[in-house]
C-alpha positions in Angstrom: -24.8 -78.3 43.4 -22.2 -76.3 43.6 -20.3 -74.3 40.9 -17.5 -71.7 40.9 -18.3 -68.1 39.7 -15.1 -68.0 38.0 -14.8 -70.8 35.0 -11.2 -69.5 35.1 -10.2 -70.2 38.6 -12.2 -73.4 38.0 -9.6 -74.4 35.2 -6.8 -72.7 37.2 -7.7 -74.8 39.8 -7.9 -78.5 37.5 -4.5 -77.6 35.4 -2.2 -76.8 38.6 -3.9 -78.8 41.6 -0.6 -80.5 41.9 1.1 -77.1 42.4 -1.1 -75.6 44.7 -1.8 -78.2 47.1 1.6 -78.0 49.0 2.9 -74.8 51.0 6.2 -75.6 49.3 4.5 -75.6 45.6 6.0 -79.3 44.9 3.5 -81.0 43.3 1.3 -83.3 45.2 1.0 -86.9 45.1 -1.9 -88.9 43.5 -2.3 -90.7 47.0 -2.2 -86.9 48.8 -4.7 -85.7 45.9 -7.6 -88.2 47.4 -7.6 -87.5 50.8 -8.1 -83.6 50.0 -11.0 -82.7 52.3 -13.5 -80.4 51.4 -12.2 -77.1 53.5 -8.6 -77.7 51.8 -10.1 -77.9 48.3 -11.9 -74.6 48.9 -8.8 -73.0 50.3 -7.3 -74.4 47.1 -10.0 -72.6 45.3 -9.6 -69.3 46.7 -6.0 -69.4 45.9 -6.9 -69.8 42.3 -8.4 -66.5 42.4 -12.2 -67.7 42.7 -15.6 -67.7 44.7 -17.4 -70.4 45.8 -21.4 -70.4 45.8 -24.1 -72.7 46.2 -26.5 -73.6 42.7 -29.9 -72.5 44.7 -32.9 -72.6 42.7 -34.8 -69.3 43.3 -38.5 -70.7 41.6 -40.6 -72.7 44.1 -42.1 -75.9 42.1 -40.3 -75.9 39.4 -41.0 -79.6 38.7 -44.6 -78.6 39.1 -45.2 -81.4 41.5 -48.0 -79.5 43.5 -50.7 -77.9 42.6 -53.1 -77.7 45.4 -55.8 -75.8 44.1 -57.3 -78.9 41.9 -56.9 -82.6 41.7 -53.5 -82.3 40.1 -53.9 -85.1 37.1 -57.2 -83.8 36.1 -57.6 -81.0 33.4 -59.1 -78.3 35.1 -60.2 -74.9 34.2 -58.3 -72.2 35.8 -59.6 -68.7 37.0 -58.0 -65.5 35.4 -54.9 -64.1 37.4 -54.6 -67.2 39.6 -52.6 -69.8 40.2 -52.7 -73.4 38.4 -49.6 -75.3 40.0 -48.7 -73.9 43.4 -46.8 -70.3 42.9 -47.7 -70.4 38.8 -49.9 -67.4 37.7 -51.7 -68.1 34.9 -53.5 -64.9 32.4 -54.9 -65.7 29.1 -56.4 -63.3 26.2 -60.0 -64.6 25.9 -61.8 -68.0 27.5 -60.5 -70.2 28.8 -57.0 -71.8 29.8 -56.7 -75.2 31.6 -54.1 -77.2 33.4 -53.0 -80.7 34.4 -50.0 -82.4 36.0 -48.9 -84.6 33.6 -46.7 -88.0 34.8 -43.3 -87.4 33.4 -41.5 -90.6 33.9 -41.7 -92.0 30.6 -40.7 -88.7 28.7 -37.7 -88.5 26.6 -35.0 -85.4 27.9 -36.7 -84.9 30.8 -35.5 -86.0 34.5 -38.6 -84.3 36.6 -41.0 -86.7 38.1 -43.9 -84.7 36.4 -44.3 -81.6 34.1 -47.2 -78.7 33.7 -49.5 -78.3 30.5 -51.1 -75.3 30.1 -54.3 -76.0 27.2 -55.8 -73.2 25.6 -59.9 -73.9 25.1 -62.9 -72.3 24.0 -61.6 -69.4 22.0 -58.1 -68.6 20.3 -56.1 -66.6 21.9 -52.4 -65.7 24.1 -51.5 -66.8 27.3 -49.4 -65.7 30.0 -47.5 -67.9 32.7 -45.5 -66.4 35.1 -43.9 -67.1 39.1 -43.5 -64.0 41.0 -40.9 -63.7 43.6 -41.3 -62.7 47.1 -39.6 -59.2 47.6 -37.5 -60.6 50.5 -36.2 -63.2 48.3 -35.7 -60.9 45.4 -33.6 -57.6 47.0 -30.7 -60.3 46.9 -30.6 -60.8 43.5 -30.3 -57.3 42.9 -26.9 -56.1 40.6 -26.7 -59.8 40.0 -26.7 -62.2 36.7 -29.5 -64.5 36.3 -30.6 -67.3 34.1 -34.2 -68.2 34.2 -34.7 -71.8 32.1 -37.1 -74.1 31.8 -37.6 -77.4 29.1 -40.2 -76.7 27.3 -42.5 -78.6 24.1 -46.0 -77.9 22.7 -48.6 -79.6 20.6 -47.0 -77.8 17.1 -44.2 -75.2 16.6 -44.7 -72.4 18.3 -42.6 -69.1 19.4 -42.8 -68.4 23.1 -41.4 -65.6 24.4 -39.5 -65.6 27.5 -38.0 -63.1 30.0 -37.2 -62.2 32.8 -39.4 -59.1 34.7 -39.6 -56.6 38.0 -41.8 -54.9 39.6 -39.7 -51.5 39.5 -38.9 -49.0 42.5 -41.4 -46.9 41.7 -43.9 -50.0 42.8 -44.8 -51.2 47.1 -42.7 -54.3 47.3 -45.0 -57.3 46.8 -47.7 -55.3 45.2 -48.5 -56.9 42.1 -50.9 -55.3 39.9 -54.1 -57.8 40.1 -54.4 -57.3 36.1 -50.3 -58.0 35.6 -51.3 -58.2 31.6 -53.4 -55.2 30.9 -53.5 -55.8 26.8 -52.2 -58.8 24.6 -51.4 -57.2 22.0 -51.6 -58.2 18.5 -49.5 -61.9 17.5 -45.9 -60.9 17.7 -46.1 -58.0 19.8 -45.6 -58.5 23.8 -48.6 -58.0 26.2 -48.9 -54.4 28.0 -48.0 -55.3 31.7 -49.7 -53.6 34.5 -48.5 -50.7 36.7 -44.9 -50.2 37.4 -43.9 -53.8 35.7 -41.4 -53.9 33.3 -39.1 -56.6 31.4 -35.4 -56.2 32.6 -33.2 -56.4 29.4 -35.8 -57.9 26.7 -38.0 -60.7 26.1 -36.7 -63.5 24.0 -38.1 -65.5 21.5 -38.2 -69.5 22.1 -38.6 -71.8 18.8 -40.9 -74.4 20.7 -41.5 -78.2 19.2 -43.2 -80.9 20.0 -40.0 -82.2 21.6 -38.5 -81.0 25.1 -35.8 -78.8 24.8 -33.8 -76.5 27.3 -34.7 -72.5 26.7 -33.3 -69.7 29.0 -32.8 -65.9 29.4 -30.1 -64.0 31.0 -30.4 -60.7 32.8 -28.3 -58.1 35.2 -31.2 -57.5 38.2 -31.8 -53.5 38.4 -29.9 -52.5 41.8 -33.4 -50.8 42.4 -36.0 -53.8 41.6 -38.7 -54.9 43.8 -39.7 -58.1 43.2 -38.2 -60.1 40.0 -40.7 -62.2 38.1 -40.2 -65.2 35.4 -42.5 -65.5 32.7 -43.3 -67.4 29.7 -45.8 -65.9 27.5 -47.1 -66.9 23.5 -46.0 -64.7 20.9 -49.6 -65.5 18.8 -53.0 -67.0 19.6 -53.4 -70.4 20.5 -56.0 -71.9 19.0 -58.6 -74.2 21.0 -57.0 -77.6 22.4 -53.2 -76.3 21.6 -51.0 -77.1 24.8 -47.7 -75.8 25.8 -45.7 -77.9 28.3 -43.5 -76.5 31.2 -40.4 -78.5 33.2 -37.8 -78.2 35.3 -38.1 -74.9 35.2 -35.1 -72.3 37.5 -34.0 -69.2 38.2 -30.4 -69.1 39.2 -27.5 -66.4 39.7 -25.3 -67.5 36.7 -25.1 -66.4 32.8 -25.2 -69.9 31.3 -27.9 -72.9 31.9 -27.4 -74.7 35.3 -27.9 -78.3 36.4 -31.8 -78.9 37.4 -31.7 -80.9 40.6 -35.0 -80.4 42.5 -35.0 -80.1 46.1 -36.3 -82.7 48.3 -40.2 -83.0 47.7 -40.8 -82.1 51.6 -39.0 -79.1 51.2 -40.5 -78.1 48.4 -43.8 -78.5 49.5 -43.4 -76.0 52.9 -41.8 -73.6 51.1 -45.2 -73.9 48.6 -47.0 -73.8 52.2 -46.1 -70.1 52.9 -48.4 -69.2 50.2 -51.5 -71.7 49.9 -52.3 -74.0 52.3 -55.6 -76.5 52.9 -56.7 -79.0 55.4 -57.9 -81.3 52.3 -55.3 -84.8 51.2 -52.7 -82.9 49.0 -54.0 -84.3 45.8 -58.2 -83.3 46.5 -59.4 -80.2 45.0 -60.9 -78.1 47.9 -64.8 -78.7 47.5 -67.7 -79.0 50.0 -68.7 -82.3 51.1 -65.7 -83.8 50.2 -65.2 -86.2 53.1 -63.5 -85.4 56.6 -60.0 -86.7 55.9 -57.7 -83.5 56.8 -60.7 -81.8 57.9 -59.9 -78.9 61.2 -62.1 -80.1 64.0 -62.8 -79.3 67.6 -65.3 -79.9 70.1 -68.3 -78.5 71.3 -68.4 -77.1 74.8 -72.4 -75.4 74.5 -75.3 -77.0 73.6 -77.6 -75.6 71.3 -77.6 -73.0 69.2 -75.0 -71.1 71.3 -71.3 -69.6 70.3 -68.8 -72.1 69.8 -64.7 -71.7 69.5 -61.9 -74.0 68.2 -58.4 -73.7 69.1 -56.2 -72.4 67.6 -54.3 -74.5 64.2 -51.1 -73.6 63.0 -50.3 -73.4 59.7 -47.1 -75.7 58.5 -45.0 -72.7 57.5 -45.4 -68.7 58.6 -47.1 -67.9 55.6 -46.5 -64.9 53.3 -49.7 -62.8 54.8 -52.6 -63.1 56.6 -54.4 -65.4 54.1 -57.5 -65.5 52.8 -59.3 -68.0 54.1 -62.3 -70.1 52.7 -64.5 -73.4 54.5 -66.0 -76.1 53.0 -68.3 -77.8 54.7 -66.8 -81.8 54.8 -70.8 -83.6 54.6 -72.9 -81.1 52.8 -72.7 -78.6 49.8 -72.6 -75.2 51.8 -69.8 -73.4 53.5 -70.3 -74.2 57.0 -69.3 -76.2 60.5 -70.4 -79.8 60.1 -71.5 -81.5 63.5 -70.7 -85.0 63.2 -72.2 -86.0 66.5 -75.7 -84.6 65.4 -75.2 -85.2 61.8 -76.3 -81.3 61.3 -74.9 -78.0 60.2 -73.6 -75.6 62.3 -74.3 -72.0 61.2 -72.4 -68.2 60.8 -68.9 -69.6 60.7 -66.1 -67.0 61.6 -62.7 -66.9 60.8 -61.7 -63.6 60.1 -61.4 -62.0 63.9 -59.3 -64.8 64.9 -56.6 -65.4 62.3 -52.9 -64.4 61.3 -50.2 -65.4 58.9 -49.5 -68.2 61.9 -52.6 -70.0 62.5 -56.3 -69.6 61.8 -59.3 -70.9 64.6 -63.2 -71.6 63.6 -65.9 -69.9 65.3 -69.7 -70.9 64.6 -73.1 -70.9 65.9 -73.8 -74.4 67.1 -77.2 -76.2 66.2 -80.1 -76.7 68.3 -79.7 -80.4 67.7 -75.5 -80.0 69.2 -74.7 -81.4 72.1 -71.9 -80.6 74.9 -69.2 -83.1 73.4 -70.0 -83.1 69.4 -67.2 -83.2 67.5 -67.2 -80.3 64.7 -65.5 -80.4 61.2 -64.7 -78.4 58.5 -62.3 -77.5 55.5 -60.1 -74.7 54.6 -57.6 -73.1 52.0 -55.9 -70.2 53.2 -54.2 -68.3 50.6 -51.9 -65.9 50.6 -50.6 -65.9 47.1 -48.9 -62.6 45.9 
């Protein structure tokens, strides 16, 4: 989706196309206008005083299609300060919050396939939802005017606050406070943020109703920001069972709301894999005893309780950092490698020493019943989220 940074230039282009199309300044015939090449059109635009850029969405998973940490279509209670949909970090005042991905194909006002819904449960309290943009992608936004936009609706009319935050120059790039919100404050008081995290310019209040509407906030990114964070939070407590739904989120280099055009799903998934990857099928929640579909597997090269080593498994993309690995036995309620040949569990699983941001290998101690050539299986999750 292309855009012209200079709307005056666009007006000049459209109003004077026939005058700018020929070197002699004479009107360009209609049949020649139809044959203009992209290169010629760009040349005409530049001569009109404009610049050309691609309208790129700097947010990942802005359509809330991907939720690898759970069964996406099932309401799932979130661990505080962790992700719901991929890349969307959630914290709350008072336990607890649940997340579900909802089918949007019958929703009036949306063009996305899905939307994300956040549900407050158990106790009343505020909720805070954000996406942290990696430093290498944040730096190019310095000094630029950006717009953070999303469509929202709620279970009842709510005041929702919306802002672009920054990790300031005093912080270390990509080192975001583990507790992003240190205090939620009273109703109509903005949260207190962790060390070196601040709102850029000001947060804005949005009147969210039970119908989908588009909301946005535009700021100029400071020249020394380390990380950009797009954030949405409740101005007052949500009661138990209140919900906030978000769709079609984006961060663009612009000052006005942009048409939301998602990337192809495969491209979006690869971007998400930089921060979290699992061996489980995409729609399956990571869990013990969930079956061997997709599991990491290797062959026993020694019999009995011997040290066994698997081959190096490459991640689909280079991960943001050396991830935290969690293992899951595909056929029993523990974290061990499963010997599928003898239907027994191995022990002393180890990965950390042979893992990096490019891939991993499995090491374990075989079972007394393990035979040479037996198939060994284990599921993993690799978490490199900011």
